[in-house]
C-alpha positions in Angstrom: 75.1 101.7 100.6 73.6 98.9 102.8 70.1 100.5 102.7 70.5 100.5 98.9 71.0 96.9 98.5 68.1 95.9 100.6 65.7 97.9 98.5 63.8 95.1 97.0 61.0 97.4 95.6 63.4 98.8 93.1 62.2 98.9 89.5 64.0 95.9 87.8 63.1 96.9 84.3 65.8 97.8 81.9 67.7 101.0 82.9 69.2 102.1 79.7 69.3 105.7 80.7 71.5 104.8 83.6 75.2 103.9 83.3 76.9 103.2 86.8 80.2 103.8 85.5 79.4 107.3 84.8 78.5 108.1 88.4 81.5 106.4 90.0 83.6 108.6 92.3 86.9 106.8 93.1 89.7 108.2 95.3 93.1 108.0 93.2 91.7 106.0 90.2 94.0 103.7 88.5 94.9 103.6 84.7 94.3 100.7 82.4 98.2 100.0 82.6 98.2 100.3 86.4 95.1 98.0 86.6 96.9 95.3 84.3 99.9 95.6 86.5 98.0 94.9 89.5 96.1 91.9 88.0 99.5 90.5 86.7 101.1 90.9 90.1 98.1 89.1 92.0 98.8 86.0 89.8 102.6 86.1 89.4 103.3 84.9 93.0 104.0 81.6 94.8 101.5 79.7 92.7 103.6 79.6 89.5 106.4 78.1 91.5 104.1 75.4 92.7 102.8 74.5 89.2 105.5 71.8 88.6 104.3 70.1 91.8 100.6 70.5 90.6 101.7 68.6 87.3 103.4 65.9 89.2 99.9 65.0 90.6 97.9 65.5 87.3 100.4 64.3 84.8 101.9 66.4 81.9 98.9 65.8 79.4 96.3 66.4 81.9 98.2 69.2 83.5 98.5 71.1 80.2 95.0 70.6 79.1 93.5 71.2 82.5 95.3 74.5 83.2 94.0 76.1 80.0 90.7 74.7 80.8 90.5 76.0 84.3 92.1 79.2 83.3 89.2 79.6 80.6 86.5 78.7 83.0 87.9 81.3 85.7 88.1 84.0 83.1 84.6 83.5 81.8 83.3 83.2 85.5 84.8 86.3 86.7 83.7 88.2 83.6 80.1 87.0 84.5 80.9 88.2 88.1 81.7 91.8 86.9 78.8 92.0 84.3 76.4 90.9 87.1 77.8 93.4 89.5 77.2 96.0 86.8 73.7 94.8 86.3 72.8 94.9 89.9 74.1 98.6 89.8 72.0 99.4 86.8 68.8 98.0 88.2 69.3 99.8 91.6 70.5 103.0 89.8 73.6 103.2 92.1 77.3 103.6 90.9 78.9 100.9 92.7 78.1 97.8 94.7 80.6 95.4 96.5 80.8 91.8 95.7 78.5 90.7 98.7 76.2 93.6 98.2 75.8 92.5 94.7 75.1 88.8 95.7 72.6 90.0 98.3 70.6 92.0 96.1 70.6 89.6 93.0 69.6 86.5 95.2 67.0 88.6 96.6 65.3 89.1 93.3 66.1 85.6 91.8 64.2 82.3 92.1 61.8 82.5 95.1 63.6 79.4 97.0 66.9 81.3 97.0 65.6 84.6 98.4 65.5 83.6 102.0 69.2 82.9 101.6 70.2 86.3 100.2 71.7 87.7 103.5 73.5 84.6 104.7 75.0 84.4 101.2 76.4 87.9 101.4 78.1 87.1 104.7 79.5 83.8 103.2 81.1 85.8 100.4 82.8 88.1 102.9 83.9 85.2 104.9 85.4 83.5 101.9 87.1 86.8 100.5 88.8 87.5 103.8 89.8 83.8 104.3 91.2 83.4 100.8 93.3 86.8 100.8 94.6 86.1 104.4 95.4 82.5 103.4 97.4 83.9 100.3 99.2 86.1 102.8 100.1 83.1 104.9 101.3 81.3 101.8 103.5 84.4 101.0 105.1 84.3 104.6 106.0 80.7 104.3 107.4 81.1 100.9 109.5 84.1 102.1 110.7 82.1 105.3 111.6 78.9 103.3 113.5 80.6 100.7 115.5 82.9 103.1 116.3 79.7 105.1 117.7 78.2 101.9 120.0 81.2 101.3 121.2 81.7 104.7 121.4 78.1 106.1 125.0 77.6 105.3 125.7 80.5 107.7 123.0 80.6 110.3 121.2 77.4 111.2 117.8 78.8 112.1 114.3 77.4 112.0 111.7 78.5 109.5 109.8 80.0 112.4 112.8 82.3 113.3 112.8 83.7 109.8 108.9 84.3 110.0 109.7 86.4 113.1 112.5 88.3 111.3 110.2 89.5 108.5 107.3 90.4 110.7 108.0 94.1 111.4 109.1 94.9 107.8 105.9 93.4 106.5 103.7 95.3 109.2 105.3 98.5 108.1 104.8 97.9 104.3 101.2 96.9 105.0 100.6 100.4 106.3 100.7 101.8 102.6 97.1 103.4 102.2 96.0 102.9 98.5 96.4 100.8 95.3 97.6 104.0 93.5 100.7 104.3 95.7 101.4 100.7 95.3 101.2 100.6 91.5 105.0 101.7 90.9 106.1 99.1 93.5 103.9 96.5 91.9 105.5 97.3 88.5 108.8 96.7 89.8 107.9 93.5 91.4 106.3 92.3 88.1 109.7 93.1 86.3 111.8 91.2 88.9 109.3 88.4 88.9 109.4 88.0 85.1 113.2 88.2 85.1 113.2 85.4 87.6 111.0 83.2 85.9 113.0 83.8 82.8 116.1 82.5 84.6 114.3 79.4 86.0 112.9 78.6 82.4 116.4 78.9 80.9 117.8 76.7 83.7 115.1 74.1 83.3 115.6 74.0 79.6 119.4 74.3 79.5 119.7 71.4 81.7 118.1 69.2 79.0 117.1 66.8 81.8 114.2 64.4 80.9 112.9 62.5 84.0 111.9 58.8 83.5 109.1 59.3 86.2 107.0 61.7 84.2 103.4 60.5 83.7 100.8 61.7 81.2 97.7 61.4 83.3 99.1 61.4 86.9 97.1 59.8 89.9 93.3 60.3 90.2 93.1 60.7 93.9 95.6 63.5 93.7 93.5 65.5 91.1 91.6 67.6 93.8 95.2 68.9 94.9 96.1 69.7 91.4 92.8 71.7 90.9 93.2 73.5 94.2 96.7 74.5 93.3 95.7 75.8 89.9 92.6 77.7 91.3 94.8 79.4 93.8 97.6 80.2 91.7 95.9 81.5 88.5 93.8 84.6 89.9 92.8 86.4 93.0 89.1 87.2 93.1 89.4 89.9 95.6 92.1 91.8 93.7 90.2 91.4 90.5 87.0 92.8 91.9 88.9 95.6 93.9 91.1 96.6 90.8 88.0 96.9 88.5 86.3 99.1 91.1 89.2 101.4 91.4 89.5 102.0 87.6 89.4 105.3 85.9 87.9 103.7 82.7 86.1 100.5 84.0 84.6 99.7 80.7 88.1 98.8 79.3 88.1 96.1 82.0 85.8 93.3 80.5 86.3 93.9 76.6 87.3 91.0 74.4 90.9 92.4 74.3 90.4 94.3 77.6 92.5 94.5 80.6 91.3 91.5 82.3 91.3 88.9 79.3 94.9 90.1 78.3 96.2 89.6 81.7 94.6 86.1 82.1 95.7 84.9 78.7 99.4 85.8 79.6 99.2 84.1 83.1 97.5 80.9 81.8 100.2 80.5 78.9 103.1 81.1 81.3 101.6 78.9 84.1 101.1 75.9 81.7 104.8 76.4 80.3 106.5 76.6 83.7 104.4 73.6 85.0 105.4 71.4 82.0 109.2 72.1 82.0 109.4 72.1 85.8 107.7 68.6 85.9 110.0 67.6 83.1 112.9 68.5 85.2 111.8 67.2 88.7 109.4 64.3 87.9 107.3 62.9 90.8 109.9 64.5 93.2 108.8 68.1 92.8 109.0 70.1 95.8 106.4 72.7 97.0 108.4 75.5 95.1 110.5 74.9 92.1 113.1 77.3 93.5 113.8 74.7 96.2 115.1 72.3 93.5 117.5 74.7 92.0 121.1 73.8 92.7 123.1 76.2 95.0 124.7 78.9 93.2 124.8 82.6 92.4 122.0 82.4 89.8 119.7 80.4 91.9 120.3 82.7 94.9 119.6 85.9 92.6 116.2 84.3 91.7 115.3 83.4 95.3 116.0 87.0 96.3 114.2 88.5 93.4 111.2 86.3 94.3 111.2 87.1 97.8 111.3 90.9 97.3 108.5 90.4 94.8 106.3 88.4 97.1 107.1 90.9 100.0 105.3 93.5 97.8 102.4 91.2 96.8 101.8 90.8 100.5 100.5 94.2 100.8 98.3 94.0 97.7 96.5 90.9 98.8 96.1 92.1 102.5 94.6 95.3 101.0 91.5 93.3 100.0 90.4 91.9 103.4 91.1 95.2 105.1 88.8 96.9 102.6 86.1 94.3 103.0 86.1 94.5 106.9 86.6 98.3 107.1 83.9 99.3 104.6 81.5 96.6 105.2 81.4 96.3 109.0 83.9 98.8 110.9 83.3 102.0 109.3 79.6 101.9 109.4 79.8 101.3 113.1 82.1 104.0 113.8 80.1 106.5 111.8 76.9 105.6 113.9 78.7 106.3 117.0 80.3 109.7 115.6 83.9 108.6 115.9 86.1 111.5 114.8 88.1 111.0 111.5 91.4 110.9 113.5 90.4 108.0 115.5 89.0 106.1 112.4 92.4 106.4 111.0 93.8 105.1 114.2 91.3 102.1 114.0 91.9 101.4 110.5 95.7 101.2 111.0 95.0 98.9 114.0 92.9 96.7 111.7 95.8 96.4 109.2 98.2 95.5 111.9 95.8 92.9 113.4 95.3 91.1 110.0 99.0 91.0 109.5 99.6 89.4 112.8 96.7 87.0 112.3 98.7 85.7 109.1 101.9 85.3 111.0 100.2 83.4 113.9 98.6 80.9 111.4 101.9 80.5 109.7 103.9 79.7 112.7 101.3 77.1 113.6 101.0 75.5 110.1 104.2 75.9 108.1 103.3 73.9 105.0 103.4 75.9 101.7 102.0 73.2 99.1 99.2 72.1 101.3 98.2 75.8 102.2 98.0 76.4 98.5 95.7 73.5 97.5 93.5 74.2 100.6 92.8 77.7 100.0 92.4 77.3 96.4 89.9 74.5 96.7 87.9 76.1 99.5 87.7 79.7 98.6 88.4 80.1 94.7 86.1 77.4 93.7 83.2 79.4 95.7 84.2 82.9 94.8 85.5 82.3 91.4 83.1 79.8 89.9 80.1 79.1 92.2 78.9 82.6 93.3 79.2 84.0 89.7 77.3 81.3 88.2 74.5 81.9 90.9 74.5 85.6 90.4 73.8 85.2 86.6 71.1 82.8 87.3 69.4 85.1 89.7 70.0 88.1 87.4 68.4 86.5 84.2 65.5 85.3 86.4 62.7 84.7 85.1 62.8 84.9 81.5 66.2 85.9 80.0 67.9 82.4 80.1 68.3 82.5 76.4 67.0 80.0 73.7 66.8 76.4 75.2 67.5 77.9 78.6 71.2 77.7 77.4 72.4 80.3 80.2 70.6 78.3 82.8 72.2 75.1 81.7 75.7 76.6 81.5 75.5 78.3 84.9 74.2 74.9 86.3 77.2 73.1 85.2 79.4 75.7 86.3 77.9 75.5 89.8 78.1 71.7 89.9 81.9 71.9 88.8 82.6 74.5 91.6 80.8 72.6 94.2 82.6 69.1 93.2 86.1 70.9 93.3 85.2 72.6 96.5 84.3 69.5 98.3 86.9 67.2 97.0 89.7 69.6 97.2 89.1 70.7 100.6 88.6 67.1 101.8 91.9 65.8 100.1 93.9 68.9 101.3 92.8 68.5 104.9 93.3 64.9 104.9 96.8 65.2 103.4 97.6 68.1 105.9 96.5 66.0 109.0 98.3 62.8 107.7 101.6 65.0 107.2 101.5 66.5 110.8 100.7 62.9 112.3 103.9 61.8 110.8 105.7 64.6 112.1 106.7 66.2 108.7 
């Protein structure tokens, strides 16, 4: 596949006679419903529980409008990403390309000034993908440990790090599940208990009829980058989106107006905005990293926490699947094949990779057990690049030199997206790192 991507002499004229989707060969392809379930689960994680805190930083009005706006931008940008990957496959007459391969090829045939950066950009894409997905796994571990501690603290006074160690072996074992097809029923179950938990939380927040006096319409401007980072992290997982689309039995159903992706994003954006608003109304400026930590102790809140811990446990394997796929197919497997390593040893190496990735997330979590700052940091750093900047850049290169539309409308639109993504990346990463360092220096 790598040789295909670097073929810069390929005829880039329209290839109406070639449809990459017809030539895809996918092992254990997923149906539309299975793909919808995976997309939903990749979004219905710890992020939705952090939305009240995000709204406390942005204010109720900015939070509602901003979440819908960011959700719309992300949905459009990821549709652009999928269409650009399809266009690259069509121009090269290959059935499938990975995210980094698509970036490498399209930049190599884009504006001349960008062509020198084709290879470095493909590496950067993989670094961001792996960093973001492993970062999500770190967030999940912190969430499970924090909430298990909340449940068992009356009986066992143990540190968060102790709970992290307790869930280590079960997570490693679960992470050895080999394919998304096998994960689909478990993911569906996780979605069900997650939605039940969210319904219980919403009922409690609304039934309390509590109206806080510390609620703000517009929040605090210096905290906006943290809000953007949290929303970006929470709404969508770029790696899962790209992987899920590539594993579909009917990939054309993914990007339709009322297709799998748009429907999942519409549901997620509405739900996140709703939970963020009512959670902020309940907690005010004192919102914790997770809304579950603000629930009063009782049977109902314990059930919610247990359901979320189980759902996040399942989500961990889904998110860890992406970096494993990137590293395995892009870097490790080609080297093993060049060395004529036997299939049996390849399987051993692949399982070792999965275990190593799992251990790396645990070590990171032990060192930095701060859920809210983790969410903002990885959202700002990785999602702004993967979900906004690179898709815009790919379309600019794909439409080069003469397909930018009347008045260069596509070039203008993609340039604005690129600027927005860079601003969020720089400001969000700086604010998250500054807040994290300040928190540690105080011993929090």
